[in-house]
C-alpha positions in Angstrom: -70.6 11.9 -39.2 -69.5 10.0 -42.4 -67.2 7.1 -42.3 -64.1 9.1 -43.4 -64.6 11.7 -40.7 -65.1 9.0 -38.1 -61.9 7.3 -39.1 -59.9 10.5 -38.9 -61.2 11.2 -35.4 -60.2 7.7 -34.2 -56.7 8.0 -35.6 -56.2 11.5 -34.1 -57.4 10.2 -30.7 -55.0 7.3 -30.8 -52.1 9.6 -31.8 -52.8 11.9 -28.8 -52.9 8.9 -26.4 -49.6 7.6 -27.8 -47.9 11.0 -27.3 -49.2 11.2 -23.8 -48.0 7.7 -23.0 -44.5 8.5 -24.3 -44.4 11.7 -22.3 -45.4 9.8 -19.2 -42.8 7.1 -19.8 -40.1 9.7 -20.2 -41.1 11.4 -17.0 -41.0 8.1 -15.1 -37.6 7.2 -16.6 -36.2 10.5 -15.6 -37.4 10.2 -12.0 -35.9 6.8 -11.7 -32.5 7.5 -13.2 -31.6 11.2 -13.4 -28.2 12.0 -14.8 -26.4 15.3 -14.1 -23.1 15.7 -15.9 -20.9 18.3 -14.3 -18.5 20.4 -16.5 -15.2 21.9 -15.5 -15.2 24.7 -13.0 -15.4 27.5 -15.5 -18.4 25.9 -17.2 -20.5 24.7 -14.3 -24.2 24.6 -15.2 -26.5 24.1 -12.3 -29.3 21.7 -12.9 -30.8 22.0 -9.4 -32.1 25.6 -9.5 -35.0 24.6 -7.3 -32.7 23.5 -4.5 -31.5 25.8 -1.7 -27.9 27.2 -2.0 -25.1 24.9 -1.0 -24.3 25.0 2.7 -20.7 23.8 2.4 -18.0 23.0 -0.1 -16.7 19.4 0.2 -13.3 19.1 -1.4 -12.3 15.6 -2.6 -9.0 14.8 -4.2 -8.7 11.8 -6.6 -5.5 10.0 -7.3 -4.4 6.8 -8.9 -6.3 4.8 -7.4 -8.3 6.3 -4.6 -10.1 9.3 -3.1 -8.9 11.5 -0.3 -10.7 12.0 2.0 -12.5 8.8 1.3 -15.2 9.0 3.9 -16.7 12.4 4.7 -19.3 13.5 7.3 -21.6 16.5 6.9 -23.7 18.1 9.7 -27.1 17.7 8.0 -28.8 16.6 4.9 -29.1 19.1 2.0 -27.4 20.4 -1.1 -23.6 20.6 -1.0 -21.0 21.7 -3.5 -18.5 19.0 -4.4 -15.1 20.2 -5.5 -13.2 17.4 -7.3 -9.5 18.0 -7.6 -7.9 15.3 -9.8 -4.3 14.9 -8.7 -3.9 11.8 -10.8 -2.4 11.4 -14.2 -5.5 10.0 -15.8 -9.2 11.1 -15.9 -11.4 10.3 -12.9 -14.9 11.1 -11.8 -17.2 11.0 -8.8 -20.5 9.3 -9.6 -23.4 9.4 -7.1 -26.4 7.1 -6.9 -28.8 9.8 -8.0 -26.9 9.9 -11.3 -24.8 13.0 -10.7 -21.4 12.7 -12.4 -18.5 15.1 -11.7 -15.7 14.4 -14.2 -12.2 15.8 -14.2 -9.2 15.3 -16.4 -5.7 15.0 -15.0 -4.7 18.0 -13.0 -8.2 19.5 -13.4 -10.6 20.9 -10.8 -14.3 20.6 -11.3 -17.2 21.6 -9.1 -20.9 20.5 -9.0 -23.8 20.2 -6.6 -25.4 17.1 -5.1 -28.2 16.6 -2.6 -27.1 14.5 0.3 -30.1 12.6 1.8 -30.5 12.0 5.6 -29.2 8.5 5.3 -26.1 9.6 3.4 -24.8 8.2 0.2 -21.8 6.4 -1.3 -19.9 7.5 -4.4 -17.5 5.8 -6.9 -15.3 6.5 -9.8 -17.3 5.1 -12.7 -14.3 4.9 -15.1 -14.2 1.1 -16.0 -12.1 -0.8 -13.4 -11.6 2.2 -11.1 -14.2 1.2 -8.5 -12.8 -2.3 -8.3 -9.4 -0.8 -7.8 -10.6 1.0 -4.8 -12.0 4.3 -6.0 -15.1 4.5 -3.8 -16.2 6.4 -0.7 -19.1 7.7 1.3 -20.7 10.9 2.6 -22.5 10.4 5.8 -24.8 12.7 7.8 -23.8 13.3 11.4 -27.3 12.8 12.6 -27.6 9.4 10.9 -27.6 6.2 12.9 -23.9 5.5 13.7 -24.6 1.8 13.5 -25.4 2.1 9.9 -22.1 3.8 9.0 -19.6 1.4 7.4 -16.4 2.8 5.9 -16.0 1.3 2.4 -12.2 1.2 2.5 -9.2 2.8 4.1 -7.2 5.6 2.5 -3.7 4.3 2.0 -2.7 6.9 -0.6 -2.1 4.3 -3.3 -5.2 2.3 -3.8 -7.3 0.1 -1.5 -6.5 -2.4 1.1 -9.0 -5.3 0.7 -12.1 -5.1 2.8 -11.2 -6.0 6.4 -13.0 -6.8 9.6 -10.7 -4.2 11.2 -11.9 -0.6 11.1 -9.4 2.2 10.7 -8.8 4.3 13.8 -8.6 8.0 12.9 -6.8 8.8 16.2 -4.0 6.2 15.5 -0.5 7.7 15.9 1.4 8.6 12.7 3.8 5.9 11.5 7.5 6.1 12.1 9.5 6.3 8.9 12.0 3.4 8.6 15.4 4.5 7.3 16.0 2.6 4.0 19.6 3.5 3.6 21.8 0.4 3.9 24.4 0.6 6.7 28.1 0.2 6.1 29.8 -3.1 7.0 30.7 -3.4 10.7 34.4 -2.6 11.5 36.8 -5.5 12.3 36.2 -9.2 12.0 34.5 -10.1 15.3 31.2 -8.3 16.0 29.3 -8.2 19.3 25.6 -7.3 18.5 22.9 -6.9 21.1 19.4 -7.6 20.1 16.7 -6.8 22.7 13.3 -8.2 22.0 10.7 -5.5 22.4 6.9 -6.1 22.4 5.2 -2.8 21.5 2.5 -1.0 19.6 3.3 0.1 16.1 1.3 1.9 13.4 1.7 -0.3 10.3 -0.5 1.8 8.0 -2.4 5.0 8.5 -5.2 4.2 11.0 -4.0 0.7 11.9 -2.0 -0.2 15.1 -0.8 -3.7 15.9 1.0 -4.9 19.0 4.1 -6.2 17.3 7.1 -8.3 18.5 10.4 -6.8 17.4 14.1 -7.3 17.4 15.5 -4.0 18.6 12.3 -2.1 18.6 11.7 -1.9 14.8 10.0 -3.9 12.1 12.0 -5.1 10.3 14.9 -5.5 12.8 18.2 -3.8 12.3 20.2 -4.6 9.2 23.4 -6.4 10.1 26.2 -6.1 7.6 29.5 -8.0 7.7 32.0 -9.7 5.4 32.8 -13.3 4.6 35.1 -14.7 7.3 33.7 -12.5 10.1 32.5 -13.9 13.4 29.1 -12.6 14.7 28.2 -12.9 18.3 24.5 -12.1 19.0 23.4 -11.3 22.6 19.7 -12.0 22.5 17.7 -10.6 25.4 14.0 -11.2 26.3 13.2 -8.7 29.0 11.0 -9.5 31.9 8.5 -6.9 30.6 7.6 -9.1 27.7 4.9 -11.8 27.8 6.1 -14.7 25.6 9.3 -16.7 24.8 11.3 -15.8 21.7 14.3 -17.0 19.7 16.4 -16.2 16.7 17.4 -18.1 13.5 20.1 -16.6 11.2 19.9 -18.1 7.7 23.4 -16.9 7.2 24.7 -19.3 10.0 25.6 -22.9 10.1 24.5 -24.2 13.5 22.3 -26.9 14.9 18.6 -26.0 15.2 18.5 -27.3 18.7 21.5 -25.3 19.8 21.6 -21.5 19.4 18.1 -21.4 17.9 16.3 -22.6 21.0 13.8 -20.3 22.7 14.4 -18.2 25.7 11.8 -17.4 28.3 10.8 -14.0 29.5 13.7 -12.5 31.6 16.3 -14.7 29.9 19.1 -14.1 27.4 21.5 -16.2 25.3 24.5 -15.9 23.0 24.1 -17.0 19.3 27.5 -17.1 17.6 28.1 -17.9 14.0 30.7 -17.4 11.3 29.9 -15.7 8.0 31.0 -18.3 5.5 28.9 -17.3 2.5 28.1 -14.0 0.9 24.5 -12.9 0.1 21.4 -11.3 1.5 20.0 -13.4 4.3 17.0 -13.5 6.5 16.9 -13.8 10.3 13.7 -14.4 12.2 12.2 -15.7 15.4 11.6 -19.5 15.3 9.6 -19.9 18.4 6.4 -22.0 18.0 4.3 -21.0 16.1 7.1 -19.5 14.0 4.5 -18.3 11.5 2.9 -16.0 14.1 6.2 -14.7 15.4 7.4 -13.8 11.8 4.0 -12.4 10.8 4.0 -10.3 14.0 7.2 -8.5 13.1 10.2 -10.7 14.1 12.4 -10.7 11.1 15.4 -8.8 9.6 18.2 -8.7 7.0 21.8 -9.8 7.1 24.1 -8.6 4.4 27.3 -10.7 4.0 29.7 -9.1 1.5 32.5 -11.0 -0.2 35.7 -10.9 1.8 37.1 -8.2 -0.5 33.9 -6.2 -0.3 31.5 -5.0 -3.0 32.3 -2.4 -5.6 31.6 1.2 -4.6 28.3 2.7 -5.8 26.7 6.1 -5.3 23.6 5.0 -3.3 22.7 1.9 -1.3 19.3 0.9 0.2 17.9 -2.1 2.0 14.3 -3.1 1.4 12.5 -6.0 3.2 9.1 -7.0 1.8 6.6 -8.5 4.2 2.9 -9.0 5.0 0.5 -7.7 7.6 -2.5 -9.9 8.6 -4.4 -7.4 10.7 -5.7 -8.4 14.1 -7.9 -6.1 16.3 -6.5 -2.6 16.9 -3.7 -2.6 19.4 -3.6 -6.4 19.4 -1.4 -9.1 17.8 -1.7 -9.9 14.1 -4.2 -12.6 13.2 -2.6 -16.0 13.1 -5.8 -17.4 11.7 -5.5 -15.1 8.6 -1.8 -15.8 8.3 -2.3 -19.5 8.4 -4.8 -19.6 5.6 -4.0 -21.9 2.7 -4.8 -19.0 0.4 -3.2 -16.1 2.4 -4.8 -12.6 1.7 -2.9 -10.1 3.8 -4.4 -6.7 4.3 -1.0 -5.2 3.5 2.2 -6.1 1.7 4.8 -3.6 2.6 8.5 -2.5 2.3 10.3 -2.1 5.6 7.2 -2.6 7.8 4.9 0.3 6.8 2.4 0.6 4.0 3.5 3.1 1.3 6.0 4.9 3.5 8.4 5.5 0.5 5.6 6.7 -1.6 4.9 9.4 1.0 8.7 9.9 1.5 10.5 9.1 -1.8 14.1 7.7 -1.7 16.3 10.4 -3.3 19.1 9.6 -5.7 21.2 11.5 -8.1 20.1 11.2 -11.8 22.4 8.8 -13.6 24.1 7.7 -10.4 24.6 4.0 -9.6 22.1 2.6 -7.2 22.3 -0.7 -5.3 19.4 -2.2 -3.5 19.6 -5.2 -1.0 16.2 -6.9 -1.2 14.8 -9.6 1.1 11.4 -11.2 1.0 10.6 -12.0 4.6 7.1 -13.3 3.7 6.0 -15.2 5.6 3.9 -16.5 2.7 3.7 -14.3 -0.4 6.2 -14.3 -3.3 7.8 -11.1 -4.5 8.5 -9.9 -8.0 10.7 -6.9 -7.2 10.7 -4.3 -9.9 11.6 -0.6 -10.2 9.5 1.0 -12.9 11.5 2.8 -15.6 14.8 1.0 -14.9 16.6 -2.1 -16.0 18.8 -4.0 -13.5 22.3 -4.2 -14.9 23.5 -6.3 -12.0 21.6 -9.0 -10.1 22.9 -11.4 -7.5 20.1 -13.7 -6.4 20.8 -16.5 -4.0 24.4 -16.8 -5.3 23.5 -16.6 -9.0 25.0 -13.6 -10.7 24.2 -11.3 -13.6 26.9 -8.7 -14.1 27.5 -6.3 -16.9 30.9 -7.8 -17.7 29.4 -11.3 -18.1 25.8 -10.5 -19.3 26.5 -10.4 -23.1 24.1 -7.4 -23.3 21.4 -8.9 -21.1 19.6 -7.1 -18.3 16.9 -7.9 -15.8 13.4 -6.4 -15.4 12.3 -8.1 -12.1 13.7 -10.4 -9.5 11.5 -13.2 -8.2 11.9 -14.0 -4.5 10.1 -16.7 -2.6 9.8 -16.1 1.1 13.2 -16.1 2.8 15.1 -15.4 -0.4 17.3 -12.3 -1.0 19.0 -10.5 -3.8 21.2 -7.5 -4.7 20.2 -5.4 -7.7 21.8 -2.4 -9.3 20.6 0.2 -11.8 20.9 3.8 -12.9 18.1 6.3 -13.6 18.1 7.8 -17.1 16.6 11.2 -16.3 15.1 13.3 -13.5 11.8 11.8 -12.4 10.0 9.3 -10.2 10.6 5.6 -10.4 8.0 3.4 -8.6 9.2 0.6 -6.4 6.7 -2.3 -6.6 6.2 -6.0 -6.4 5.0 -6.8 -9.9 2.3 -9.0 -8.4 0.1 -6.0 -8.9 -2.7 -7.2 -6.6 -0.5 -6.2 -3.8 0.7 -2.8 -5.0 -2.7 -1.3 -3.9 -2.2 -2.9 -0.5 0.9 -0.9 0.5 3.7 -2.4 -1.7 4.5 0.9 -3.4 7.4 3.3 -3.0 9.3 5.8 -5.1 12.9 6.6 -6.1 13.2 10.3 -6.9 15.9 11.1 -9.3 17.0 14.7 -9.2 14.1 17.0 -8.5 11.6 14.4 -9.7 10.4 16.4 -12.7 11.5 15.1 -16.1 10.2 18.2 -17.8 12.6 20.6 -16.0 
């Protein structure tokens, strides 16, 4: 063989080796990180033809920001059809660890197939920021080791609660809806009000039950509405069926702390009398040591004191109390240790005691009607930035400071900042049929239950 022929043989051999190496690298890369992109339902292309037919369709709904159901269980490992129904207003996807991605635009339904291994698998929405906002879940195999199953988050219909040491109980009772309509002022000028302390179990969010302490059996306690100059006589009772002492402190009163505010033991009662000298939205709460625990465990409520001449008439009135839940074990008291943290991180921040209840059950108003909301931040520790998306407050009365249309010089208010124990009155109108979210603009808490809705008209701006 001459030199030229020998050189050509060497080059050709090296070229073949290079091609083989590239092919091998591609095969190894594919086996490590396969990617299956699923198209909309009408365009589904199966890339797993060698797998057996799907045994079951798993329907998963996406919303802004979460999955429902979030944690699923299948009877055995194998190939399953995933049906993603995007109920949200922005695109979402389901991304699996094997690289399968099922993407859906708003109001779109997409199907695809995925192989569930014996150990189960997690899934996320891979749209930037969505996993961190709570869009994650898991599919578990019934035969898998139960000790290895850890739910990734609870489904609260509006985004995630933070990871908690308390696991949701699927058998927990449904929550009881708290009526947000503000009561009318009590008749007359002297009012006898009985408040019976009740220690009871309460569902504070889907899957979570706490043993709460209440005024009158609800969290928050009943709204008491009077006028300046009225006398209020509270008969506080602590039944013998309870376990601990309790008391009451009305911020709307002017009495000595060591007089009416003292604690009463189990089986005792007392009278707390005060005169309403100042108008406003006021807090009442239990002050028994440790007061932090008694408030965090549900013992708070709202007092509305109107001016002597009353408030101007409006079309709708609501009362909303923001507060926090620091979850203790299921069916037990809230965690004082969590509530006492220097950097409190409640599992839930809520309106009127229950996470997201007015998202599930919107507060209905007439489009263009005047709406008045009495707002109280009961805390015990987190500030509120009360905001109704899509509206501007034309009237704000916060801790005695007033913004009214006739004195505003064209100004309005977008949010009302309330430290714990502060209250306000806000008024607004809705510009069109539609949904108007109720939030604290501290958005790290919106996903933890501080979300509701006003529904104006039929709720659809396109009708």
